[in-house]
C-alpha positions as CSV (number, residue, x, y, z in Angstrom):
1,M,-40.1,11.2,-8.0
2,M,-38.7,9.1,-10.8
3,L,-35.7,11.4,-11.1
4,L,-35.0,11.1,-7.4
5,V,-35.0,7.3,-7.6
6,L,-32.7,7.4,-10.6
7,F,-30.3,9.8,-8.8
8,F,-30.1,7.4,-5.8
9,L,-29.5,4.4,-8.1
10,V,-26.6,6.2,-9.8
11,V,-25.1,7.2,-6.4
12,F,-25.5,3.6,-5.1
13,W,-23.7,2.1,-8.1
14,I,-20.9,4.7,-8.0
15,G,-20.4,3.8,-4.3
16,M,-20.4,0.1,-5.0
17,I,-17.8,0.5,-7.8
18,S,-15.7,2.8,-5.7
19,F,-15.8,0.3,-2.8
20,A,-14.8,-2.6,-5.1
21,I,-11.8,-0.6,-6.5
22,W,-10.7,0.3,-3.0
23,L,-11.0,-3.3,-1.8
24,V,-8.9,-4.6,-4.7
25,R,-6.2,-2.0,-4.3
26,S,-6.0,-2.5,-0.5
27,L,-5.6,-6.2,-0.9
28,F,-2.8,-5.8,-3.4
29,T,-0.9,-3.2,-1.4
30,Y,-1.3,-5.3,1.7
31,R,0.5,-8.2,0.0
32,Q,3.3,-5.8,-1.1
33,R,3.9,-4.6,2.5
34,I,4.5,-8.1,3.8
35,P,8.2,-8.8,3.4
36,D,9.3,-12.2,2.0
37,S,10.5,-14.6,4.6
38,E,13.5,-15.4,2.4
39,Q,14.8,-11.8,2.5
40,N,17.4,-11.2,5.1
41,V,17.5,-8.0,7.2
42,S,20.2,-6.4,5.0
43,E,18.1,-6.8,1.8
44,I,15.0,-5.3,3.5
45,L,17.1,-2.3,4.6
46,D,18.4,-1.9,1.0
47,I,14.8,-1.9,-0.3
48,R,13.6,0.6,2.3
49,Y,16.5,3.0,1.3
50,A,15.8,2.5,-2.4
51,R,12.1,3.3,-1.9
52,G,13.0,6.5,0.0
53,E,11.4,5.3,3.2
54,I,14.6,6.2,5.2
55,T,17.3,8.8,4.8
56,R,21.0,8.1,3.9
57,E,22.0,8.8,7.5
58,Q,19.4,6.4,8.9
59,Y,20.5,3.8,6.3
60,E,24.2,4.0,7.2
61,L,23.4,3.9,10.9
62,M,21.2,0.9,10.6
63,K,23.8,-0.8,8.3
64,T,26.5,-0.4,10.8
65,D,24.2,-1.7,13.6
66,L,23.7,-4.9,11.5
67,E,27.4,-5.5,11.0
C-alpha cells in the first residue's frame, strides 16, 4: 500500500515538473514567433529564408512580388 502511494506521488511530481517545463518553453517560443512591429516585410522575408522556412525559389518569387 505504501509503495503504491509513493509511486503515485513520484508520478505526480514528474508530471508537474514536465508541465512547468512545457509551459515555460511554450511561452518563450510564442514570443519569438511574434514579429517585431518595427521590422518591415523585406526583413521578415530575409529572416524566414535564413531560418530555412522557405526555399530559394519561394524567396526570390516573394522578393520580386515586393518590389
